[in-house]
N, CA, C and O atoms as a GROMACS GRO file, in nm:
protein
  500
    1MET      N    1   0.111  -0.106  -0.006
    1MET     CA    2   0.029  -0.022  -0.006
    1MET      C    3   0.101   0.121   0.011
    1MET      O    4   0.180   0.146   0.101
    2ALA      N    5   0.057   0.217  -0.099
    2ALA     CA    6   0.122   0.369  -0.079
    2ALA      C    7   0.091   0.484  -0.028
    2ALA      O    8  -0.018   0.537  -0.051
    3TYR      N    9   0.194   0.545   0.056
    3TYR     CA   10   0.087   0.610   0.125
    3TYR      C   11   0.083   0.768   0.069
    3TYR      O   12   0.027   0.863   0.125
    4PHE      N   13   0.161   0.769  -0.059
    4PHE     CA   14   0.159   0.878  -0.102
    4PHE      C   15   0.166   0.909  -0.257
    4PHE      O   16   0.258   0.888  -0.337
    5GLU      N   17   0.045   0.966  -0.274
    5GLU     CA   18   0.027   0.990  -0.419
    5GLU      C   19   0.105   1.030  -0.523
    5GLU      O   20   0.088   1.005  -0.642
    6LYS      N   21   0.192   1.094  -0.472
    6LYS     CA   22   0.290   1.156  -0.613
    6LYS      C   23   0.489   1.063  -0.577
    6LYS      O   24   0.550   1.126  -0.492
    7HIS      N   25   0.527   1.003  -0.604
    7HIS     CA   26   0.633   0.931  -0.571
    7HIS      C   27   0.766   1.051  -0.709
    7HIS      O   28   0.722   1.101  -0.812
    8PHE      N   29   0.863   1.059  -0.679
    8PHE     CA   30   0.990   1.166  -0.780
    8PHE      C   31   1.090   1.114  -0.797
    8PHE      O   32   1.160   1.105  -0.696
    9SER      N   33   1.131   1.070  -0.896
    9SER     CA   34   1.258   0.987  -0.948
    9SER      C   35   1.371   1.076  -0.910
    9SER      O   36   1.350   1.197  -0.918
   10LEU      N   37   1.475   1.038  -0.875
   10LEU     CA   38   1.592   1.073  -0.854
   10LEU      C   39   1.572   1.251  -0.935
   10LEU      O   40   1.526   1.360  -0.904
   11ASN      N   41   1.643   1.184  -1.054
   11ASN     CA   42   1.600   1.348  -1.139
   11ASN      C   43   1.489   1.461  -1.129
   11ASN      O   44   1.507   1.582  -1.141
   12GLU      N   45   1.393   1.406  -1.109
   12GLU     CA   46   1.282   1.447  -1.035
   12GLU      C   47   1.290   1.575  -0.913
   12GLU      O   48   1.251   1.690  -0.897
   13ALA      N   49   1.375   1.460  -0.834
   13ALA     CA   50   1.363   1.577  -0.719
   13ALA      C   51   1.468   1.679  -0.711
   13ALA      O   52   1.443   1.794  -0.677
   14GLN      N   53   1.612   1.628  -0.748
   14GLN     CA   54   1.721   1.707  -0.866
   14GLN      C   55   1.622   1.836  -0.900
   14GLN      O   56   1.608   1.935  -0.828
   15ALA      N   57   1.582   1.819  -0.978
   15ALA     CA   58   1.556   1.920  -1.083
   15ALA      C   59   1.457   2.016  -0.957
   15ALA      O   60   1.481   2.136  -0.970
   16LEU      N   61   1.352   1.985  -0.839
   16LEU     CA   62   1.266   2.078  -0.789
   16LEU      C   63   1.442   2.167  -0.652
   16LEU      O   64   1.444   2.277  -0.596
   17LEU      N   65   1.501   2.105  -0.652
   17LEU     CA   66   1.624   2.199  -0.558
   17LEU      C   67   1.611   2.276  -0.575
   17LEU      O   68   1.597   2.350  -0.477
   18PRO      N   69   1.602   2.337  -0.707
   18PRO     CA   70   1.626   2.495  -0.732
   18PRO      C   71   1.501   2.592  -0.627
   18PRO      O   72   1.532   2.694  -0.565
   19VAL      N   73   1.406   2.550  -0.628
   19VAL     CA   74   1.295   2.563  -0.601
   19VAL      C   75   1.278   2.592  -0.397
   19VAL      O   76   1.241   2.689  -0.330
   20VAL      N   77   1.345   2.403  -0.348
   20VAL     CA   78   1.337   2.371  -0.249
   20VAL      C   79   1.434   2.526  -0.190
   20VAL      O   80   1.397   2.600  -0.099
   21ARG      N   81   1.535   2.538  -0.254
   21ARG     CA   82   1.626   2.650  -0.158
   21ARG      C   83   1.578   2.760  -0.191
   21ARG      O   84   1.536   2.808  -0.086
   22GLU      N   85   1.554   2.850  -0.298
   22GLU     CA   86   1.521   2.959  -0.323
   22GLU      C   87   1.317   2.965  -0.190
   22GLU      O   88   1.274   3.062  -0.129
   23SER      N   89   1.254   2.819  -0.199
   23SER     CA   90   1.192   2.864   0.001
   23SER      C   91   1.228   2.863   0.040
   23SER      O   92   1.179   2.956   0.103
   24PHE      N   93   1.326   2.830   0.107
   24PHE     CA   94   1.399   2.797   0.265
   24PHE      C   95   1.488   2.931   0.224
   24PHE      O   96   1.529   2.968   0.334
   25ALA      N   97   1.530   3.006   0.143
   25ALA     CA   98   1.595   3.148   0.175
   25ALA      C   99   1.471   3.241   0.211
   25ALA      O  100   1.495   3.352   0.259
   26ARG      N  101   1.383   3.216   0.196
   26ARG     CA  102   1.231   3.306   0.209
   26ARG      C  103   1.198   3.317   0.352
   26ARG      O  104   1.204   3.414   0.426
   27ILE      N  105   1.138   3.122   0.386
   27ILE     CA  106   1.161   3.121   0.548
   27ILE      C  107   1.278   3.152   0.582
   27ILE      O  108   1.243   3.184   0.695
   28ALA      N  109   1.418   3.175   0.582
   28ALA     CA  110   1.523   3.212   0.684
   28ALA      C  111   1.451   3.337   0.712
   28ALA      O  112   1.396   3.353   0.821
   29LYS      N  113   1.449   3.405   0.643
   29LYS     CA  114   1.404   3.575   0.607
   29LYS      C  115   1.299   3.568   0.691
   29LYS      O  116   1.299   3.622   0.801
   30LEU      N  117   1.213   3.506   0.649
   30LEU     CA  118   1.106   3.567   0.754
   30LEU      C  119   1.126   3.472   0.921
   30LEU      O  120   1.116   3.516   1.035
   31ARG      N  121   1.151   3.349   0.881
   31ARG     CA  122   1.184   3.307   1.033
   31ARG      C  123   1.336   3.444   1.099
   31ARG      O  124   1.389   3.417   1.206
   32ARG      N  125   1.364   3.520   1.053
   32ARG     CA  126   1.412   3.592   1.138
   32ARG      C  127   1.325   3.679   1.157
   32ARG      O  128   1.305   3.693   1.278
   33LYS      N  129   1.260   3.747   1.093
   33LYS     CA  130   1.170   3.838   1.090
   33LYS      C  131   1.060   3.812   1.224
   33LYS      O  132   1.025   3.892   1.311
   34LEU      N  133   1.023   3.671   1.203
   34LEU     CA  134   0.903   3.620   1.287
   34LEU      C  135   0.967   3.611   1.424
   34LEU      O  136   0.898   3.636   1.523
   35PHE      N  137   1.128   3.567   1.441
   35PHE     CA  138   1.137   3.587   1.591
   35PHE      C  139   1.237   3.689   1.658
   35PHE      O  140   1.309   3.669   1.756
   36GLY      N  141   1.221   3.828   1.564
   36GLY     CA  142   1.292   3.851   1.608
   36GLY      C  143   1.204   4.013   1.641
   36GLY      O  144   1.236   4.128   1.670
   37ALA      N  145   1.105   3.953   1.622
   37ALA     CA  146   0.935   4.085   1.600
   37ALA      C  147   0.978   4.106   1.790
   37ALA      O  148   1.050   4.037   1.861
   38PRO      N  149   0.924   4.191   1.812
   38PRO     CA  150   0.914   4.239   1.987
   38PRO      C  151   0.791   4.172   2.081
   38PRO      O  152   0.671   4.199   2.072
   39ASP      N  153   0.851   4.088   2.166
   39ASP     CA  154   0.678   4.040   2.211
   39ASP      C  155   0.667   4.210   2.317
   39ASP      O  156   0.766   4.263   2.367
   40THR      N  157   0.549   4.255   2.325
   40THR     CA  158   0.488   4.279   2.380
   40THR      C  159   0.394   4.216   2.509
   40THR      O  160   0.347   4.292   2.594
   41GLY      N  161   0.375   4.077   2.513
   41GLY     CA  162   0.384   4.056   2.630
   41GLY      C  163   0.207   4.008   2.628
   41GLY      O  164   0.175   3.893   2.660
   42ASP      N  165   0.080   4.137   2.577
   42ASP     CA  166  -0.009   4.123   2.542
   42ASP      C  167  -0.062   4.006   2.456
   42ASP      O  168  -0.078   4.026   2.336
   43TYR      N  169  -0.080   3.922   2.494
   43TYR     CA  170  -0.127   3.775   2.458
   43TYR      C  171  -0.310   3.767   2.452
   43TYR      O  172  -0.382   3.678   2.408
   44SER      N  173  -0.333   3.856   2.496
   44SER     CA  174  -0.567   3.855   2.465
   44SER      C  175  -0.578   3.935   2.340
   44SER      O  176  -0.687   3.961   2.290
   45THR      N  177  -0.497   3.964   2.304
   45THR     CA  178  -0.624   4.036   2.142
   45THR      C  179  -0.612   3.868   2.015
   45THR      O  180  -0.512   3.800   1.994
   46GLU      N  181  -0.714   3.855   1.974
   46GLU     CA  182  -0.766   3.730   1.882
   46GLU      C  183  -0.732   3.812   1.701
   46GLU      O  184  -0.705   3.740   1.605
   47SER      N  185  -0.737   3.913   1.692
   47SER     CA  186  -0.742   4.012   1.576
   47SER      C  187  -0.612   4.027   1.581
   47SER      O  188  -0.554   4.063   1.683
   48THR      N  189  -0.544   3.998   1.456
   48THR     CA  190  -0.388   4.131   1.410
   48THR      C  191  -0.399   4.231   1.411
   48THR      O  192  -0.314   4.320   1.413
   49ALA      N  193  -0.548   4.236   1.411
   49ALA     CA  194  -0.580   4.410   1.331
   49ALA      C  195  -0.531   4.491   1.509
   49ALA      O  196  -0.455   4.586   1.526
   50ASP      N  197  -0.569   4.451   1.562
   50ASP     CA  198  -0.509   4.497   1.759
   50ASP      C  199  -0.392   4.448   1.781
   50ASP      O  200  -0.371   4.445   1.902
   51MET      N  201  -0.303   4.408   1.720
   51MET     CA  202  -0.171   4.425   1.731
   51MET      C  203  -0.078   4.483   1.725
   51MET      O  204  -0.034   4.537   1.623
   52SER      N  205  -0.020   4.481   1.856
   52SER     CA  206   0.141   4.624   1.761
   52SER      C  207   0.181   4.576   1.629
   52SER      O  208   0.156   4.469   1.574
   53PRO      N  209   0.258   4.695   1.581
   53PRO     CA  210   0.327   4.648   1.434
   53PRO      C  211   0.410   4.547   1.411
   53PRO      O  212   0.437   4.484   1.308
   54GLY      N  213   0.464   4.539   1.573
   54GLY     CA  214   0.558   4.416   1.570
   54GLY      C  215   0.505   4.283   1.602
   54GLY      O  216   0.584   4.194   1.571
   55ALA      N  217   0.385   4.237   1.660
   55ALA     CA  218   0.346   4.119   1.647
   55ALA      C  219   0.249   4.122   1.477
   55ALA      O  220   0.235   4.014   1.420
   56ALA      N  221   0.201   4.224   1.425
   56ALA     CA  222   0.134   4.161   1.352
   56ALA      C  223   0.234   4.159   1.250
   56ALA      O  224   0.219   4.083   1.154
   57ASP      N  225   0.348   4.244   1.259
   57ASP     CA  226   0.464   4.193   1.093
   57ASP      C  227   0.474   4.027   1.122
   57ASP      O  228   0.488   3.936   1.040
   58ALA      N  229   0.460   4.019   1.285
   58ALA     CA  230   0.510   3.845   1.335
   58ALA      C  231   0.442   3.744   1.287
   58ALA      O  232   0.486   3.633   1.259
   59ALA      N  233   0.323   3.787   1.277
   59ALA     CA  234   0.154   3.691   1.261
   59ALA      C  235   0.171   3.669   1.090
   59ALA      O  236   0.163   3.560   1.034
   60GLU      N  237   0.200   3.826   1.009
   60GLU     CA  238   0.209   3.819   0.884
   60GLU      C  239   0.306   3.745   0.798
   60GLU      O  240   0.275   3.700   0.688
   61ALA      N  241   0.474   3.730   0.874
   61ALA     CA  242   0.545   3.625   0.885
   61ALA      C  243   0.549   3.491   0.918
   61ALA      O  244   0.628   3.407   0.875
   62ALA      N  245   0.431   3.471   1.021
   62ALA     CA  246   0.380   3.317   1.022
   62ALA      C  247   0.308   3.234   0.916
   62ALA      O  248   0.307   3.114   0.889
   63LEU      N  249   0.217   3.403   0.839
   63LEU     CA  250   0.103   3.339   0.777
   63LEU      C  251   0.199   3.280   0.624
   63LEU      O  252   0.176   3.194   0.540
   64GLN      N  253   0.287   3.356   0.640
   64GLN     CA  254   0.384   3.345   0.483
   64GLN      C  255   0.471   3.229   0.471
   64GLN      O  256   0.481   3.165   0.366
   65ILE      N  257   0.542   3.199   0.589
   65ILE     CA  258   0.625   3.103   0.611
   65ILE      C  259   0.526   2.967   0.571
   65ILE      O  260   0.566   2.864   0.516
   66ASN      N  261   0.394   2.994   0.611
   66ASN     CA  262   0.288   2.862   0.631
   66ASN      C  263   0.265   2.840   0.461
   66ASN      O  264   0.254   2.725   0.419
   67GLN      N  265   0.259   2.947   0.375
   67GLN     CA  266   0.246   2.916   0.262
   67GLN      C  267   0.278   2.858   0.194
   67GLN      O  268   0.230   2.764   0.131
   68ILE      N  269   0.426   2.940   0.202
   68ILE     CA  270   0.570   2.850   0.135
   68ILE      C  271   0.553   2.724   0.182
   68ILE      O  272   0.544   2.634   0.099
   69VAL      N  273   0.546   2.698   0.306
   69VAL     CA  274   0.532   2.472   0.339
   69VAL      C  275   0.476   2.437   0.295
   69VAL      O  276   0.492   2.317   0.273
   70LEU      N  277   0.304   2.532   0.216
   70LEU     CA  278   0.208   2.490   0.165
   70LEU      C  279   0.248   2.439   0.007
   70LEU      O  280   0.232   2.332  -0.052
   71SER      N  281   0.297   2.548  -0.025
   71SER     CA  282   0.290   2.558  -0.141
   71SER      C  283   0.382   2.400  -0.215
   71SER      O  284   0.333   2.318  -0.293
   72LEU      N  285   0.526   2.402  -0.156
   72LEU     CA  286   0.569   2.280  -0.075
   72LEU      C  287   0.553   2.147  -0.122
   72LEU      O  288   0.593   2.078  -0.215
   73THR      N  289   0.437   2.129   0.034
   73THR     CA  290   0.364   2.018  -0.028
   73THR      C  291   0.281   2.011  -0.143
   73THR      O  292   0.262   1.902  -0.198
   74GLU      N  293   0.220   2.136  -0.193
   74GLU     CA  294   0.133   2.031  -0.297
   74GLU      C  295   0.186   2.020  -0.384
   74GLU      O  296   0.122   1.975  -0.479
   75LEU      N  297   0.348   2.057  -0.408
   75LEU     CA  298   0.445   1.942  -0.517
   75LEU      C  299   0.452   1.809  -0.459
   75LEU      O  300   0.482   1.714  -0.532
   76GLY      N  301   0.436   1.797  -0.372
   76GLY     CA  302   0.454   1.654  -0.299
   76GLY      C  303   0.568   1.670  -0.248
   76GLY      O  304   0.617   1.561  -0.218
   77VAL      N  305   0.683   1.820  -0.208
   77VAL     CA  306   0.766   1.791  -0.112
   77VAL      C  307   0.736   1.769   0.056
   77VAL      O  308   0.686   1.868   0.110
   78GLN      N  309   0.767   1.622   0.167
   78GLN     CA  310   0.755   1.610   0.238
   78GLN      C  311   0.885   1.767   0.342
   78GLN      O  312   1.007   1.776   0.334
   79VAL      N  313   0.785   1.860   0.423
   79VAL     CA  314   0.857   1.914   0.494
   79VAL      C  315   0.865   1.882   0.585
   79VAL      O  316   0.765   1.849   0.648
   80LYS      N  317   1.061   1.874   0.665
   80LYS     CA  318   1.048   1.795   0.778
   80LYS      C  319   1.122   1.902   0.879
   80LYS      O  320   1.094   1.881   0.996
   81ASP      N  321   1.201   2.000   0.859
   81ASP     CA  322   1.238   2.105   0.955
   81ASP      C  323   1.298   2.241   0.870
   81ASP      O  324   1.394   2.255   0.795
   82LEU      N  325   1.198   2.329   0.918
   82LEU     CA  326   1.225   2.463   0.899
   82LEU      C  327   1.379   2.491   0.913
   82LEU      O  328   1.450   2.542   0.827
   83SER      N  329   1.401   2.465   0.987
   83SER     CA  330   1.510   2.577   1.080
   83SER      C  331   1.659   2.510   1.004
   83SER      O  332   1.739   2.597   0.969
   84ILE      N  333   1.685   2.418   0.986
   84ILE     CA  334   1.825   2.354   0.852
   84ILE      C  335   1.798   2.267   0.718
   84ILE      O  336   1.870   2.186   0.660
   85GLY      N  337   1.659   2.317   0.689
   85GLY     CA  338   1.644   2.315   0.558
   85GLY      C  339   1.588   2.186   0.539
   85GLY      O  340   1.570   2.172   0.418
   86LEU      N  341   1.553   2.090   0.598
   86LEU     CA  342   1.530   1.922   0.609
   86LEU      C  343   1.389   1.863   0.494
   86LEU      O  344   1.281   1.827   0.540
   87VAL      N  345   1.407   1.864   0.407
   87VAL     CA  346   1.246   1.756   0.277
   87VAL      C  347   1.294   1.664   0.291
   87VAL      O  348   1.415   1.644   0.307
   88ASP      N  349   1.210   1.589   0.288
   88ASP     CA  350   1.190   1.474   0.189
   88ASP      C  351   1.076   1.456   0.059
   88ASP      O  352   0.978   1.526   0.033
   89PHE      N  353   1.129   1.336  -0.009
   89PHE     CA  354   1.112   1.305  -0.138
   89PHE      C  355   1.050   1.178  -0.159
   89PHE      O  356   1.116   1.080  -0.195
   90PRO      N  357   0.897   1.174  -0.132
   90PRO     CA  358   0.875   1.018  -0.157
   90PRO      C  359   0.903   0.971  -0.289
   90PRO      O  360   0.892   1.033  -0.395
   91HIS      N  361   0.954   0.820  -0.261
   91HIS     CA  362   1.092   0.772  -0.349
   91HIS      C  363   1.044   0.639  -0.374
   91HIS      O  364   1.046   0.589  -0.262
   92ILE      N  365   1.014   0.578  -0.430
   92ILE     CA  366   0.971   0.414  -0.462
   92ILE      C  367   1.165   0.339  -0.555
   92ILE      O  368   1.227   0.337  -0.661
   93ARG      N  369   1.170   0.294  -0.412
   93ARG     CA  370   1.301   0.194  -0.386
   93ARG      C  371   1.325   0.042  -0.410
   93ARG      O  372   1.293  -0.006  -0.302
   94ASP      N  373   1.370  -0.073  -0.501
   94ASP     CA  374   1.350  -0.163  -0.434
   94ASP      C  375   1.219  -0.209  -0.472
   94ASP      O  376   1.203  -0.330  -0.462
   95GLY      N  377   1.117  -0.137  -0.513
   95GLY     CA  378   0.988  -0.184  -0.465
   95GLY      C  379   0.860  -0.124  -0.383
   95GLY      O  380   0.738  -0.137  -0.398
   96ARG      N  381   0.936  -0.057  -0.297
   96ARG     CA  382   0.909   0.004  -0.223
   96ARG      C  383   0.943   0.168  -0.174
   96ARG      O  384   1.038   0.241  -0.201
   97GLU      N  385   0.770   0.198  -0.056
   97GLU     CA  386   0.812   0.333  -0.076
   97GLU      C  387   0.919   0.384   0.044
   97GLU      O  388   0.919   0.332   0.156
   98VAL      N  389   1.004   0.487   0.006
   98VAL     CA  390   1.066   0.494   0.080
   98VAL      C  391   1.123   0.696   0.065
   98VAL      O  392   1.070   0.769  -0.019
   99PHE      N  393   1.211   0.738   0.144
   99PHE     CA  394   1.230   0.915   0.126
   99PHE      C  395   1.342   0.926   0.013
   99PHE      O  396   1.352   0.807  -0.015
  100LEU      N  397   1.396   0.965  -0.037
  100LEU     CA  398   1.462   1.062  -0.081
  100LEU      C  399   1.508   1.163   0.010
  100LEU      O  400   1.426   1.250   0.038
  101CYS      N  401   1.624   1.169   0.061
  101CYS     CA  402   1.659   1.312   0.194
  101CYS      C  403   1.755   1.416   0.145
  101CYS      O  404   1.875   1.396   0.127
  102TYR      N  405   1.681   1.545   0.124
  102TYR     CA  406   1.776   1.610   0.130
  102TYR      C  407   1.772   1.774   0.242
  102TYR      O  408   1.684   1.844   0.292
  103ARG      N  409   1.936   1.773   0.238
  103ARG     CA  410   1.929   1.950   0.348
  103ARG      C  411   1.996   2.039   0.294
  103ARG      O  412   2.098   2.027   0.226
  104LEU      N  413   1.931   2.143   0.326
  104LEU     CA  414   1.974   2.261   0.278
  104LEU      C  415   2.148   2.254   0.306
  104LEU      O  416   2.202   2.206   0.405
  105GLY      N  417   2.231   2.336   0.157
  105GLY     CA  418   2.372   2.323   0.167
  105GLY      C  419   2.384   2.205   0.116
  105GLY      O  420   2.495   2.214   0.063
  106GLU      N  421   2.326   2.046   0.083
  106GLU     CA  422   2.375   1.962  -0.003
  106GLU      C  423   2.426   1.992  -0.102
  106GLU      O  424   2.500   2.084  -0.067
  107GLU      N  425   2.441   1.977  -0.210
  107GLU     CA  426   2.483   1.991  -0.392
  107GLU      C  427   2.379   1.924  -0.437
  107GLU      O  428   2.324   1.983  -0.530
  108THR      N  429   2.329   1.815  -0.404
  108THR     CA  430   2.232   1.751  -0.479
  108THR      C  431   2.104   1.640  -0.401
  108THR      O  432   2.035   1.704  -0.321
  109VAL      N  433   2.088   1.576  -0.407
  109VAL     CA  434   2.038   1.446  -0.346
  109VAL      C  435   2.069   1.362  -0.338
  109VAL      O  436   2.057   1.277  -0.426
  110GLU      N  437   2.142   1.337  -0.196
  110GLU     CA  438   2.311   1.184  -0.228
  110GLU      C  439   2.224   1.096  -0.112
  110GLU      O  440   2.280   0.988  -0.093
  111PHE      N  441   2.121   1.110  -0.042
  111PHE     CA  442   2.036   1.038   0.038
  111PHE      C  443   1.928   0.957   0.048
  111PHE      O  444   1.837   1.012  -0.014
  112TRP      N  445   1.870   0.790   0.123
  112TRP     CA  446   1.757   0.814   0.103
  112TRP      C  447   1.751   0.742   0.243
  112TRP      O  448   1.852   0.704   0.301
  113HIS      N  449   1.609   0.727   0.296
  113HIS     CA  450   1.610   0.657   0.440
  113HIS      C  451   1.445   0.620   0.399
  113HIS      O  452   1.374   0.675   0.316
  114ASP      N  453   1.415   0.504   0.489
  114ASP     CA  454   1.293   0.436   0.503
  114ASP      C  455   1.214   0.509   0.613
  114ASP      O  456   1.256   0.547   0.722
  115LEU      N  457   1.058   0.525   0.546
  115LEU     CA  458   0.994   0.598   0.600
  115LEU      C  459   1.010   0.603   0.747
  115LEU      O  460   1.063   0.706   0.789
  116GLU      N  461   0.986   0.545   0.806
  116GLU     CA  462   1.026   0.536   0.930
  116GLU      C  463   1.163   0.599   0.999
  116GLU      O  464   1.168   0.686   1.086
  117ALA      N  465   1.292   0.516   0.921
  117ALA     CA  466   1.406   0.592   0.990
  117ALA      C  467   1.425   0.745   1.031
  117ALA      O  468   1.497   0.785   1.122
  118GLY      N  469   1.342   0.826   0.941
  118GLY     CA  470   1.407   0.999   0.953
  118GLY      C  471   1.558   1.019   0.926
  118GLY      O  472   1.654   0.948   0.896
  119PHE      N  473   1.535   1.158   0.952
  119PHE     CA  474   1.667   1.185   0.917
  119PHE      C  475   1.840   1.051   0.971
  119PHE      O  476   1.919   0.994   0.896
  120VAL      N  477   1.832   1.050   1.092
  120VAL     CA  478   1.932   0.944   1.146
  120VAL      C  479   1.946   0.804   1.062
  120VAL      O  480   2.061   0.765   1.045
  121GLY      N  481   1.861   0.742   1.017
  121GLY     CA  482   1.871   0.634   0.937
  121GLY      C  483   1.880   0.632   0.779
  121GLY      O  484   1.847   0.537   0.708
  122ARG      N  485   1.948   0.796   0.719
  122ARG     CA  486   1.995   0.816   0.647
  122ARG      C  487   2.090   0.755   0.532
  122ARG      O  488   2.204   0.803   0.538
  123GLN      N  489   2.076   0.674   0.442
  123GLN     CA  490   2.190   0.563   0.380
  123GLN      C  491   2.195   0.650   0.229
  123GLN      O  492   2.105   0.699   0.161
  124ARG      N  493   2.372   0.645   0.208
  124ARG     CA  494   2.369   0.729   0.017
  124ARG      C  495   2.300   0.641  -0.035
  124ARG      O  496   2.254   0.532   0.001
  125LEU      N  497   2.296   0.724  -0.159
  125LEU     CA  498   2.263   0.627  -0.259
  125LEU      C  499   2.366   0.578  -0.355
  125LEU      O  500   2.337   0.495  -0.441
   0.00000   0.00000   0.00000
């Protein structure tokens, strides 16, 4: 039984790396904005219209990060860790479902792991 509708060949995953890198560059910028926003200490409001400019900027940054992650997910990419730029691409290897694994900073997709293994179970292709 397949868990994922979309499976990537190695070439398809490699071809998406520019999109992944650009997406994570935008996420990094937004995370700096999000975590750098001053904390007013006032958590009683529910509307961004009532928030201080810093809190409203942080809320907007969080929404933009969510939209970027959603756009990657819609392509079939599994976003695993925003802070290190870790993504998985569902893949069929030797007749079974696995993940091709990529971490920001790596030149190409060079690793894979079982669905349950995660990053620590990465093996070279």
